[in-house]
N, CA, C and O atoms as a printed pandas DataFrame, in Angstrom:
     atom_number atom_name residue_name chain_id  residue_number  x_coord  y_coord  z_coord
0              1         N          UNK        A               1    4.052   -5.355   16.519
1              2        CA          UNK        A               1    2.900   -4.551   16.203
2              3         C          UNK        A               1    3.145   -3.840   14.878
3              4         O          UNK        A               1    4.271   -3.450   14.571
4              5         N          UNK        A               2    2.078   -3.676   14.095
5              6        CA          UNK        A               2    2.171   -3.026   12.807
6              7         C          UNK        A               2    1.114   -1.940   12.700
7              8         O          UNK        A               2   -0.016   -2.102   13.158
8              9         N          UNK        A               3    1.496   -0.852   12.096
9             10        CA          UNK        A               3    0.549    0.231   11.899
10            11         C          UNK        A               3   -0.073    0.086   10.523
11            12         O          UNK        A               3    0.523   -0.501    9.620
12            13         N          UNK        A               4   -1.266    0.619   10.368
13            14        CA          UNK        A               4   -1.931    0.655    9.079
14            15         C          UNK        A               4   -2.499    2.050    8.898
15            16         O          UNK        A               4   -2.856    2.717    9.869
16            17         N          UNK        A               5   -2.580    2.483    7.661
17            18        CA          UNK        A               5   -3.174    3.784    7.389
18            19         C          UNK        A               5   -3.841    3.749    6.024
19            20         O          UNK        A               5   -3.594    2.856    5.213
20            21         N          UNK        A               6   -4.680    4.728    5.792
21            22        CA          UNK        A               6   -5.385    4.850    4.527
22            23         C          UNK        A               6   -5.026    6.193    3.917
23            24         O          UNK        A               6   -4.941    7.204    4.614
24            25         N          UNK        A               7   -4.817    6.192    2.615
25            26        CA          UNK        A               7   -4.440    7.421    1.907
26            27         C          UNK        A               7   -5.251    7.520    0.624
27            28         O          UNK        A               7   -5.477    6.521   -0.060
28            29         N          UNK        A               8   -5.683    8.728    0.307
29            30        CA          UNK        A               8   -6.385    8.975   -0.950
30            31         C          UNK        A               8   -5.378    9.152   -2.074
31            32         O          UNK        A               8   -4.260    9.623   -1.864
32            33         N          UNK        A               9   -5.798    8.764   -3.269
33            34        CA          UNK        A               9   -4.941    8.972   -4.429
34            35         C          UNK        A               9   -4.924   10.459   -4.780
35            36         O          UNK        A               9   -5.699   11.240   -4.228
36            37         N          UNK        A              10   -4.060   10.837   -5.675
37            38        CA          UNK        A              10   -3.871   12.252   -6.015
38            39         C          UNK        A              10   -5.117   12.895   -6.614
39            40         O          UNK        A              10   -5.349   14.085   -6.407
40            41         N          UNK        A              11   -5.923   12.131   -7.353
41            42        CA          UNK        A              11   -7.136   12.725   -7.920
42            43         C          UNK        A              11   -8.298   12.696   -6.931
43            44         O          UNK        A              11   -9.333   13.319   -7.169
44            45         N          UNK        A              12   -8.131   11.978   -5.829
45            46        CA          UNK        A              12   -9.142   11.952   -4.775
46            47         C          UNK        A              12  -10.309   11.027   -5.012
47            48         O          UNK        A              12  -11.251   11.018   -4.218
48            49         N          UNK        A              13  -10.282   10.243   -6.081
49            50        CA          UNK        A              13  -11.418    9.380   -6.389
50            51         C          UNK        A              13  -11.377    8.027   -5.672
51            52         O          UNK        A              13  -12.411    7.376   -5.524
52            53         N          UNK        A              14  -10.184    7.599   -5.224
53            54        CA          UNK        A              14  -10.059    6.295   -4.577
54            55         C          UNK        A              14   -9.086    6.401   -3.402
55            56         O          UNK        A              14   -8.365    7.387   -3.247
56            57         N          UNK        A              15   -9.095    5.362   -2.592
57            58        CA          UNK        A              15   -8.129    5.320   -1.497
58            59         C          UNK        A              15   -7.574    3.917   -1.367
59            60         O          UNK        A              15   -8.160    2.945   -1.844
60            61         N          UNK        A              16   -6.428    3.836   -0.710
61            62        CA          UNK        A              16   -5.755    2.553   -0.503
62            63         C          UNK        A              16   -5.340    2.449    0.951
63            64         O          UNK        A              16   -5.067    3.451    1.613
64            65         N          UNK        A              17   -5.298    1.219    1.434
65            66        CA          UNK        A              17   -4.877    0.952    2.806
66            67         C          UNK        A              17   -3.456    0.404    2.793
67            68         O          UNK        A              17   -3.138   -0.519    2.044
68            69         N          UNK        A              18   -2.608    0.989    3.636
69            70        CA          UNK        A              18   -1.205    0.601    3.731
70            71         C          UNK        A              18   -0.912   -0.085    5.060
71            72         O          UNK        A              18   -1.515    0.221    6.088
72            73         N          UNK        A              19    0.016   -1.004    5.008
73            74        CA          UNK        A              19    0.499   -1.747    6.162
74            75         C          UNK        A              19    1.985   -1.425    6.317
75            76         O          UNK        A              19    2.732   -1.441    5.339
76            77         N          UNK        A              20    2.408   -1.136    7.535
77            78        CA          UNK        A              20    3.807   -0.802    7.826
78            79         C          UNK        A              20    4.351   -1.817    8.831
79            80         O          UNK        A              20    4.163   -1.666   10.038
80            81         N          UNK        A              21    5.021   -2.841    8.332
81            82        CA          UNK        A              21    5.493   -3.918    9.195
82            83         C          UNK        A              21    6.461   -3.377   10.253
83            84         O          UNK        A              21    7.372   -2.606    9.951
84            85         N          UNK        A              22    6.242   -3.793   11.466
85            86        CA          UNK        A              22    7.075   -3.434   12.617
86            87         C          UNK        A              22    7.225   -1.932   12.846
87            88         O          UNK        A              22    8.105   -1.505   13.594
88            89         N          UNK        A              23    6.391   -1.141   12.220
89            90        CA          UNK        A              23    6.431    0.323   12.370
90            91         C          UNK        A              23    7.811    0.907   12.106
91            92         O          UNK        A              23    8.201    1.884   12.745
92            93         N          UNK        A              24    8.543    0.330   11.189
93            94        CA          UNK        A              24    9.886    0.818   10.885
94            95         C          UNK        A              24    9.818    2.159   10.161
95            96         O          UNK        A              24   10.530    3.096   10.520
96            97         N          UNK        A              25    8.964    2.252    9.144
97            98        CA          UNK        A              25    8.859    3.480    8.368
98            99         C          UNK        A              25    7.648    4.297    8.809
99           100         O          UNK        A              25    6.622    3.731    9.185
100          101         N          UNK        A              26    7.761    5.628    8.765
101          102        CA          UNK        A              26    6.615    6.475    9.099
102          103         C          UNK        A              26    5.649    6.575    7.912
103          104         O          UNK        A              26    6.017    6.271    6.777
104          105         N          UNK        A              27    4.424    6.998    8.183
105          106        CA          UNK        A              27    3.408    7.131    7.131
106          107         C          UNK        A              27    3.835    8.065    6.016
107          108         O          UNK        A              27    3.490    7.845    4.855
108          109         N          UNK        A              28    4.586    9.110    6.357
109          110        CA          UNK        A              28    4.942   10.080    5.328
110          111         C          UNK        A              28    6.017    9.570    4.362
111          112         O          UNK        A              28    6.507   10.335    3.532
112          113         N          UNK        A              29    6.385    8.302    4.457
113          114        CA          UNK        A              29    7.273    7.700    3.467
114          115         C          UNK        A              29    6.548    7.604    2.119
115          116         O          UNK        A              29    7.191    7.499    1.075
116          117         N          UNK        A              30    5.205    7.641    2.143
117          118        CA          UNK        A              30    4.428    7.665    0.907
118          119         C          UNK        A              30    4.262    9.133    0.516
119          120         O          UNK        A              30    3.466    9.862    1.107
120          121         N          UNK        A              31    5.016    9.541   -0.474
121          122        CA          UNK        A              31    4.983   10.928   -0.928
122          123         C          UNK        A              31    3.706   11.201   -1.723
123          124         O          UNK        A              31    3.099   12.264   -1.590
124          125         N          UNK        A              32    3.298   10.220   -2.560
125          126        CA          UNK        A              32    2.082   10.362   -3.358
126          127         C          UNK        A              32    1.556    8.981   -3.716
127          128         O          UNK        A              32    2.305    8.005   -3.767
128          129         N          UNK        A              33    0.263    8.921   -3.961
129          130        CA          UNK        A              33   -0.401    7.682   -4.357
130          131         C          UNK        A              33   -1.245    7.983   -5.588
131          132         O          UNK        A              33   -1.991    8.963   -5.616
132          133         N          UNK        A              34   -1.124    7.143   -6.596
133          134        CA          UNK        A              34   -1.859    7.328   -7.842
134          135         C          UNK        A              34   -2.683    6.079   -8.149
135          136         O          UNK        A              34   -2.145    4.975   -8.229
136          137         N          UNK        A              35   -3.980    6.264   -8.319
137          138        CA          UNK        A              35   -4.854    5.154   -8.709
138          139         C          UNK        A              35   -4.644    4.887  -10.205
139          140         O          UNK        A              35   -3.922    5.635  -10.864
140          141         N          UNK        A              36   -5.255    3.844  -10.741
141          142        CA          UNK        A              36   -5.075    3.581  -12.174
142          143         C          UNK        A              36   -5.493    4.759  -13.063
143          144         O          UNK        A              36   -4.947    4.921  -14.154
144          145         N          UNK        A              37   -6.440    5.573  -12.624
145          146        CA          UNK        A              37   -6.876    6.715  -13.433
146          147         C          UNK        A              37   -5.866    7.865  -13.390
147          148         O          UNK        A              37   -5.393    8.310  -14.436
148          149         N          UNK        A              38   -5.532    8.349  -12.188
149          150        CA          UNK        A              38   -4.619    9.497  -12.118
150          151         C          UNK        A              38   -3.176    9.090  -12.422
151          152         O          UNK        A              38   -2.347    9.947  -12.729
152          153         N          UNK        A              39   -2.873    7.812  -12.342
153          154        CA          UNK        A              39   -1.531    7.342  -12.645
154          155         C          UNK        A              39   -1.191    7.381  -14.126
155          156         O          UNK        A              39   -0.021    7.310  -14.502
156          157         N          UNK        A              40   -2.229    7.494  -14.977
157          158        CA          UNK        A              40   -1.992    7.529  -16.425
158          159         C          UNK        A              40   -1.174    8.747  -16.848
159          160         O          UNK        A              40   -0.451    8.700  -17.844
160          161         N          UNK        A              41   -1.290    9.823  -16.099
161          162        CA          UNK        A              41   -0.601   11.056  -16.472
162          163         C          UNK        A              41    0.717   11.261  -15.722
163          164         O          UNK        A              41    1.319   12.331  -15.809
164          165         N          UNK        A              42    1.161   10.252  -14.997
165          166        CA          UNK        A              42    2.377   10.371  -14.192
166          167         C          UNK        A              42    3.571    9.802  -14.952
167          168         O          UNK        A              42    3.496    8.726  -15.545
168          169         N          UNK        A              43    4.660   10.541  -14.920
169          170        CA          UNK        A              43    5.899   10.019  -15.479
170          171         C          UNK        A              43    6.518    9.108  -14.425
171          172         O          UNK        A              43    6.920    9.575  -13.359
172          173         N          UNK        A              44    6.593    7.822  -14.715
173          174        CA          UNK        A              44    7.056    6.831  -13.751
174          175         C          UNK        A              44    8.552    6.980  -13.508
175          176         O          UNK        A              44    9.343    7.042  -14.449
176          177         N          UNK        A              45    8.931    7.036  -12.234
177          178        CA          UNK        A              45   10.328    7.145  -11.814
178          179         C          UNK        A              45   10.673    5.895  -11.020
179          180         O          UNK        A              45   10.268    5.759   -9.865
180          181         N          UNK        A              46   11.414    4.986  -11.628
181          182        CA          UNK        A              46   11.711    3.723  -10.947
182          183         C          UNK        A              46   12.652    3.880   -9.763
183          184         O          UNK        A              46   12.857    2.922   -9.017
184          185         N          UNK        A              47   13.229    5.059   -9.570
185          186        CA          UNK        A              47   14.077    5.326   -8.408
186          187         C          UNK        A              47   13.255    5.551   -7.131
187          188         O          UNK        A              47   13.744    5.319   -6.025
188          189         N          UNK        A              48   12.007    6.003   -7.291
189          190        CA          UNK        A              48   11.186    6.290   -6.112
190          191         C          UNK        A              48    9.799    5.661   -6.165
191          192         O          UNK        A              48    9.060    5.728   -5.182
192          193         N          UNK        A              49    9.430    5.054   -7.287
193          194        CA          UNK        A              49    8.069    4.550   -7.444
194          195         C          UNK        A              49    8.019    3.046   -7.659
195          196         O          UNK        A              49    8.954    2.425   -8.164
196          197         N          UNK        A              50    6.884    2.491   -7.251
197          198        CA          UNK        A              50    6.587    1.091   -7.527
198          199         C          UNK        A              50    5.167    1.044   -8.076
199          200         O          UNK        A              50    4.302    1.815   -7.662
200          201         N          UNK        A              51    4.940    0.127   -9.016
201          202        CA          UNK        A              51    3.624   -0.027   -9.631
202          203         C          UNK        A              51    3.085   -1.408   -9.278
203          204         O          UNK        A              51    3.782   -2.414   -9.418
204          205         N          UNK        A              52    1.823   -1.444   -8.813
205          206        CA          UNK        A              52    1.202   -2.711   -8.450
206          207         C          UNK        A              52   -0.302   -2.597   -8.623
207          208         O          UNK        A              52   -0.905   -1.614   -8.194
208          209         N          UNK        A              53   -0.903   -3.582   -9.242
209          210        CA          UNK        A              53   -2.351   -3.610   -9.460
210          211         C          UNK        A              53   -2.849   -2.348  -10.158
211          212         O          UNK        A              53   -3.976   -1.916   -9.916
212          213         N          UNK        A              54   -2.030   -1.756  -11.016
213          214        CA          UNK        A              54   -2.402   -0.540  -11.726
214          215         C          UNK        A              54   -2.194    0.731  -10.929
215          216         O          UNK        A              54   -2.378    1.827  -11.459
216          217         N          UNK        A              55   -1.817    0.609   -9.674
217          218        CA          UNK        A              55   -1.575    1.755   -8.793
218          219         C          UNK        A              55   -0.088    2.081   -8.772
219          220         O          UNK        A              55    0.748    1.213   -9.026
220          221         N          UNK        A              56    0.237    3.331   -8.470
221          222        CA          UNK        A              56    1.628    3.749   -8.325
222          223         C          UNK        A              56    1.799    4.368   -6.940
223          224         O          UNK        A              56    1.042    5.249   -6.532
224          225         N          UNK        A              57    2.808    3.885   -6.237
225          226        CA          UNK        A              57    3.188    4.473   -4.948
226          227         C          UNK        A              57    4.499    5.203   -5.165
227          228         O          UNK        A              57    5.471    4.622   -5.647
228          229         N          UNK        A              58    4.520    6.478   -4.809
229          230        CA          UNK        A              58    5.736    7.278   -4.889
230          231         C          UNK        A              58    6.279    7.414   -3.469
231          232         O          UNK        A              58    5.687    8.093   -2.629
232          233         N          UNK        A              59    7.407    6.764   -3.212
233          234        CA          UNK        A              59    8.023    6.777   -1.890
234          235         C          UNK        A              59    9.007    7.935   -1.735
235          236         O          UNK        A              59    9.656    8.348   -2.697
236          237         N          UNK        A              60    9.104    8.436   -0.544
237          238        CA          UNK        A              60   10.156    9.387   -0.170
238          239         C          UNK        A              60   11.370    8.514    0.130
239          240         O          UNK        A              60   11.646    8.181    1.283
240          241         N          UNK        A              61   12.084    8.154   -0.923
241          242        CA          UNK        A              61   13.108    7.118   -0.832
242          243         C          UNK        A              61   14.306    7.553    0.016
243          244         O          UNK        A              61   14.872    6.736    0.742
244          245         N          UNK        A              62   14.696    8.815   -0.065
245          246        CA          UNK        A              62   15.825    9.278    0.753
246          247         C          UNK        A              62   15.478    9.202    2.239
247          248         O          UNK        A              62   16.312    8.822    3.060
248          249         N          UNK        A              63   14.257    9.561    2.571
249          250        CA          UNK        A              63   13.814    9.443    3.960
250          251         C          UNK        A              63   13.771    7.996    4.407
251          252         O          UNK        A              63   14.150    7.680    5.534
252          253         N          UNK        A              64   13.309    7.111    3.524
253          254        CA          UNK        A              64   13.240    5.683    3.855
254          255         C          UNK        A              64   14.630    5.111    4.101
255          256         O          UNK        A              64   14.808    4.247    4.960
256          257         N          UNK        A              65   15.592    5.584    3.361
257          258        CA          UNK        A              65   16.963    5.071    3.525
258          259         C          UNK        A              65   17.559    5.415    4.884
259          260         O          UNK        A              65   18.499    4.759    5.332
260          261         N          UNK        A              66   17.028    6.426    5.535
261          262        CA          UNK        A              66   17.504    6.770    6.881
262          263         C          UNK        A              66   17.184    5.656    7.881
263          264         O          UNK        A              66   17.778    5.592    8.958
264          265         N          UNK        A              67   16.247    4.783    7.520
265          266        CA          UNK        A              67   15.843    3.685    8.407
266          267         C          UNK        A              67   16.451    2.348    7.971
267          268         O          UNK        A              67   16.034    1.296    8.456
268          269         N          UNK        A              68   17.423    2.377    7.069
269          270        CA          UNK        A              68   18.042    1.149    6.554
270          271         C          UNK        A              68   18.578    0.264    7.673
271          272         O          UNK        A              68   18.434   -0.957    7.615
272          273         N          UNK        A              69   19.192    0.860    8.687
273          274        CA          UNK        A              69   19.733    0.083    9.805
274          275         C          UNK        A              69   18.662   -0.729   10.513
275          276         O          UNK        A              69   18.908   -1.863   10.924
276          277         N          UNK        A              70   17.471   -0.151   10.658
277          278        CA          UNK        A              70   16.375   -0.872   11.298
278          279         C          UNK        A              70   15.836   -1.984   10.408
279          280         O          UNK        A              70   15.182   -2.911   10.887
280          281         N          UNK        A              71   16.114   -1.887    9.100
281          282        CA          UNK        A              71   15.703   -2.937    8.160
282          283         C          UNK        A              71   16.827   -3.944    7.950
283          284         O          UNK        A              71   16.681   -4.903    7.192
284          285         N          UNK        A              72   17.947   -3.719    8.625
285          286        CA          UNK        A              72   19.115   -4.596    8.566
286          287         C          UNK        A              72   19.698   -4.717    7.161
287          288         O          UNK        A              72   20.106   -5.799    6.738
288          289         N          UNK        A              73   19.732   -3.583    6.436
289          290        CA          UNK        A              73   20.337   -3.523    5.104
290          291         C          UNK        A              73   21.116   -2.222    4.984
291          292         O          UNK        A              73   20.997   -1.335    5.829
292          293         N          UNK        A              74   21.905   -2.117    3.938
293          294        CA          UNK        A              74   22.591   -0.859    3.657
294          295         C          UNK        A              74   21.611    0.078    2.942
295          296         O          UNK        A              74   20.661   -0.388    2.312
296          297         N          UNK        A              75   21.830    1.377    3.034
297          298        CA          UNK        A              75   20.908    2.322    2.395
298          299         C          UNK        A              75   20.685    2.079    0.900
299          300         O          UNK        A              75   19.580    2.295    0.400
300          301         N          UNK        A              76   21.722    1.631    0.180
301          302        CA          UNK        A              76   21.571    1.368   -1.257
302          303         C          UNK        A              76   20.557    0.280   -1.558
303          304         O          UNK        A              76   19.954    0.268   -2.632
304          305         N          UNK        A              77   20.366   -0.630   -0.621
305          306        CA          UNK        A              77   19.416   -1.742   -0.807
306          307         C          UNK        A              77   17.966   -1.307   -0.659
307          308         O          UNK        A              77   17.054   -2.028   -1.064
308          309         N          UNK        A              78   17.749   -0.128   -0.078
309          310        CA          UNK        A              78   16.387    0.359    0.144
310          311         C          UNK        A              78   15.884    0.995   -1.151
311          312         O          UNK        A              78   16.176    2.151   -1.456
312          313         N          UNK        A              79   15.130    0.213   -1.889
313          314        CA          UNK        A              79   14.528    0.633   -3.159
314          315         C          UNK        A              79   13.010    0.561   -3.008
315          316         O          UNK        A              79   12.516   -0.016   -2.039
316          317         N          UNK        A              80   12.266    1.133   -3.945
317          318        CA          UNK        A              80   10.809    1.005   -3.865
318          319         C          UNK        A              80   10.353   -0.461   -3.811
319          320         O          UNK        A              80    9.447   -0.802   -3.050
320          321         N          UNK        A              81   10.974   -1.312   -4.607
321          322        CA          UNK        A              81   10.603   -2.731   -4.610
322          323         C          UNK        A              81   10.920   -3.395   -3.269
323          324         O          UNK        A              81   10.130   -4.192   -2.763
324          325         N          UNK        A              82   12.071   -3.064   -2.703
325          326        CA          UNK        A              82   12.447   -3.626   -1.406
326          327         C          UNK        A              82   11.436   -3.220   -0.336
327          328         O          UNK        A              82   10.985   -4.059    0.443
328          329         N          UNK        A              83   11.080   -1.942   -0.297
329          330        CA          UNK        A              83   10.118   -1.449    0.692
330          331         C          UNK        A              83    8.785   -2.172    0.545
331          332         O          UNK        A              83    8.220   -2.656    1.525
332          333         N          UNK        A              84    8.289   -2.240   -0.687
333          334        CA          UNK        A              84    6.982   -2.840   -0.943
334          335         C          UNK        A              84    6.993   -4.352   -0.715
335          336         O          UNK        A              84    6.159   -4.878    0.022
336          337         N          UNK        A              85    7.929   -5.042   -1.339
337          338        CA          UNK        A              85    7.956   -6.512   -1.293
338          339         C          UNK        A              85    8.242   -7.076    0.093
339          340         O          UNK        A              85    7.838   -8.199    0.395
340          341         N          UNK        A              86    8.929   -6.320    0.933
341          342        CA          UNK        A              86    9.236   -6.787    2.280
342          343         C          UNK        A              86    8.238   -6.303    3.321
343          344         O          UNK        A              86    8.417   -6.546    4.514
344          345         N          UNK        A              87    7.197   -5.627    2.881
345          346        CA          UNK        A              87    6.122   -5.231    3.780
346          347         C          UNK        A              87    6.394   -3.996    4.627
347          348         O          UNK        A              87    5.622   -3.692    5.537
348          349         N          UNK        A              88    7.474   -3.284    4.345
349          350        CA          UNK        A              88    7.750   -2.087    5.140
350          351         C          UNK        A              88    6.723   -0.987    4.858
351          352         O          UNK        A              88    6.460   -0.138    5.709
352          353         N          UNK        A              89    6.155   -1.013    3.669
353          354        CA          UNK        A              89    5.035   -0.145    3.320
354          355         C          UNK        A              89    4.389   -0.748    2.081
355          356         O          UNK        A              89    4.826   -0.502    0.956
356          357         N          UNK        A              90    3.349   -1.535    2.298
357          358        CA          UNK        A              90    2.650   -2.189    1.203
358          359         C          UNK        A              90    1.159   -2.220    1.508
359          360         O          UNK        A              90    0.720   -1.664    2.515
360          361         N          UNK        A              91    0.387   -2.856    0.657
361          362        CA          UNK        A              91   -1.065   -2.900    0.839
362          363         C          UNK        A              91   -1.444   -3.710    2.068
363          364         O          UNK        A              91   -0.743   -4.642    2.461
364          365         N          UNK        A              92   -2.554   -3.340    2.658
365          366        CA          UNK        A              92   -3.174   -4.190    3.677
366          367         C          UNK        A              92   -3.916   -5.249    2.861
367          368         O          UNK        A              92   -4.939   -4.946    2.248
368          369         N          UNK        A              93   -3.426   -6.455    2.847
369          370        CA          UNK        A              93   -4.016   -7.505    2.020
370          371         C          UNK        A              93   -3.290   -7.615    0.696
371          372         O          UNK        A              93   -2.106   -7.294    0.590
372          373         N          UNK        A              94   -4.021   -8.076   -0.319
373          374        CA          UNK        A              94   -3.405   -8.332   -1.619
374          375         C          UNK        A              94   -3.565   -7.198   -2.623
375          376         O          UNK        A              94   -2.816   -7.118   -3.597
376          377         N          UNK        A              95   -4.535   -6.325   -2.390
377          378        CA          UNK        A              95   -4.802   -5.228   -3.309
378          379         C          UNK        A              95   -4.958   -3.930   -2.512
379          380         O          UNK        A              95   -5.093   -3.976   -1.289
380          381         N          UNK        A              96   -4.941   -2.789   -3.175
381          382        CA          UNK        A              96   -5.083   -1.525   -2.455
382          383         C          UNK        A              96   -6.380   -1.405   -1.648
383          384         O          UNK        A              96   -6.406   -0.752   -0.605
384          385         N          UNK        A              97   -7.435   -2.024   -2.124
385          386        CA          UNK        A              97   -8.729   -1.913   -1.435
386          387         C          UNK        A              97   -9.151   -3.201   -0.739
387          388         O          UNK        A              97  -10.323   -3.364   -0.399
388          389         N          UNK        A              98   -8.226   -4.101   -0.527
389          390        CA          UNK        A              98   -8.544   -5.410    0.053
390          391         C          UNK        A              98   -9.227   -5.292    1.417
391          392         O          UNK        A              98  -10.167   -6.035    1.700
392          393         N          UNK        A              99   -8.774   -4.385    2.252
393          394        CA          UNK        A              99   -9.341   -4.248    3.598
394          395         C          UNK        A              99  -10.816   -3.860    3.528
395          396         O          UNK        A              99  -11.648   -4.476    4.194
396          397         N          UNK        A             100  -11.147   -2.853    2.735
397          398        CA          UNK        A             100  -12.551   -2.424    2.646
398          399         C          UNK        A             100  -13.386   -3.424    1.864
399          400         O          UNK        A             100  -14.549   -3.648    2.200
400          401         N          UNK        A             101  -12.814   -4.031    0.823
401          402        CA          UNK        A             101  -13.556   -5.027    0.048
402          403         C          UNK        A             101  -13.940   -6.220    0.913
403          404         O          UNK        A             101  -15.080   -6.680    0.859
404          405         N          UNK        A             102  -13.003   -6.723    1.707
405          406        CA          UNK        A             102  -13.301   -7.899    2.530
406          407         C          UNK        A             102  -14.307   -7.554    3.626
407          408         O          UNK        A             102  -15.125   -8.394    4.002
408          409         N          UNK        A             103  -14.251   -6.326    4.139
409          410        CA          UNK        A             103  -15.231   -5.897    5.143
410          411         C          UNK        A             103  -16.634   -5.902    4.537
411          412         O          UNK        A             103  -17.583   -6.377    5.162
412          413         N          UNK        A             104  -16.762   -5.379    3.330
413          414        CA          UNK        A             104  -18.069   -5.351    2.654
414          415         C          UNK        A             104  -18.562   -6.776    2.370
415          416         O          UNK        A             104  -19.748   -7.063    2.532
416          417         N          UNK        A             105  -17.670   -7.654    1.954
417          418        CA          UNK        A             105  -18.052   -9.044    1.692
418          419         C          UNK        A             105  -18.521   -9.735    2.967
419          420         O          UNK        A             105  -19.494  -10.488    2.940
420          421         N          UNK        A             106  -17.849   -9.490    4.068
421          422        CA          UNK        A             106  -18.224  -10.119    5.341
422          423         C          UNK        A             106  -19.578   -9.636    5.828
423          424         O          UNK        A             106  -20.302  -10.386    6.481
424          425         N          UNK        A             107  -19.931   -8.399    5.521
425          426        CA          UNK        A             107  -21.239   -7.878    5.922
426          427         C          UNK        A             107  -22.367   -8.609    5.200
427          428         O          UNK        A             107  -23.484   -8.680    5.715
428          429         N          UNK        A             108  -22.092   -9.152    4.018
429          430        CA          UNK        A             108  -23.107   -9.840    3.219
430          431         C          UNK        A             108  -23.306  -11.289    3.644
431          432         O          UNK        A             108  -24.327  -11.887    3.304
432          433         N          UNK        A             109  -22.377  -11.860    4.364
433          434        CA          UNK        A             109  -22.424  -13.286    4.711
434          435         C          UNK        A             109  -23.673  -13.673    5.503
435          436         O          UNK        A             109  -24.300  -14.671    5.146
436          437         N          UNK        A             110  -24.077  -12.957    6.549
437          438        CA          UNK        A             110  -25.270  -13.384    7.302
438          439         C          UNK        A             110  -26.529  -13.478    6.443
439          440         O          UNK        A             110  -27.294  -14.432    6.583
440          441         N          UNK        A             111  -26.757  -12.510    5.559
441          442        CA          UNK        A             111  -27.935  -12.561    4.693
442          443         C          UNK        A             111  -27.819  -13.684    3.675
443          444         O          UNK        A             111  -28.805  -14.360    3.384
444          445         N          UNK        A             112  -26.648  -13.885    3.143
445          446        CA          UNK        A             112  -26.430  -14.952    2.177
446          447         C          UNK        A             112  -26.628  -16.318    2.826
447          448         O          UNK        A             112  -27.164  -17.231    2.199
448          449         N          UNK        A             113  -26.207  -16.460    4.056
449          450        CA          UNK        A             113  -26.359  -17.736    4.772
450          451         C          UNK        A             113  -27.829  -18.108    4.961
451          452         O          UNK        A             113  -28.165  -19.290    5.036
452          453         N          UNK        A             114  -28.693  -17.119    5.036
453          454        CA          UNK        A             114  -30.129  -17.383    5.201
454          455         C          UNK        A             114  -30.754  -17.921    3.927
455          456         O          UNK        A             114  -31.733  -18.665    3.981
456          457         N          UNK        A             115  -30.190  -17.545    2.765
457          458        CA          UNK        A             115  -30.799  -17.951    1.503
458          459         C          UNK        A             115  -30.038  -19.065    0.781
459          460         O          UNK        A             115  -30.647  -19.872    0.079
460          461         N          UNK        A             116  -28.753  -19.113    0.943
461          462        CA          UNK        A             116  -27.931  -20.110    0.246
462          463         C          UNK        A             116  -26.769  -20.493    1.163
463          464         O          UNK        A             116  -25.648  -20.015    0.987
464          465         N          UNK        A             117  -27.036  -21.336    2.116
465          466        CA          UNK        A             117  -26.072  -21.672    3.168
466          467         C          UNK        A             117  -24.754  -22.234    2.632
467          468         O          UNK        A             117  -23.688  -21.913    3.157
468          469         N          UNK        A             118  -24.817  -23.055    1.610
469          470        CA          UNK        A             118  -23.591  -23.651    1.060
470          471         C          UNK        A             118  -22.705  -22.609    0.390
471          472         O          UNK        A             118  -21.480  -22.707    0.453
472          473         N          UNK        A             119  -23.300  -21.632   -0.237
473          474        CA          UNK        A             119  -22.547  -20.591   -0.934
474          475         C          UNK        A             119  -21.808  -19.742    0.069
475          476         O          UNK        A             119  -21.109  -18.803   -0.313
């Protein structure tokens, strides 16, 4: 089972959906989230942050390392890239808004099928 959650970016203009594989890490492992707009003013720290699709996730990396045993690695191996790339805390889908975008697209399918079935 995997948990998912949604978090607003620091400026409050956008939100992203997160997936936590096997519920290894708690939601508060995400210390801050920056959208492409509010991320422009952030000093990037590669020790705790990962950048993807123009977004920046700031992880509570020391807290995440406490769960290294459950990830079957040593604490030093727990980096922002490791957390994100292995799905311990990454996007639901391929982008930060993939979950809501696909929901909106699916809502349009019945009407589209009435007018352009092949499309």
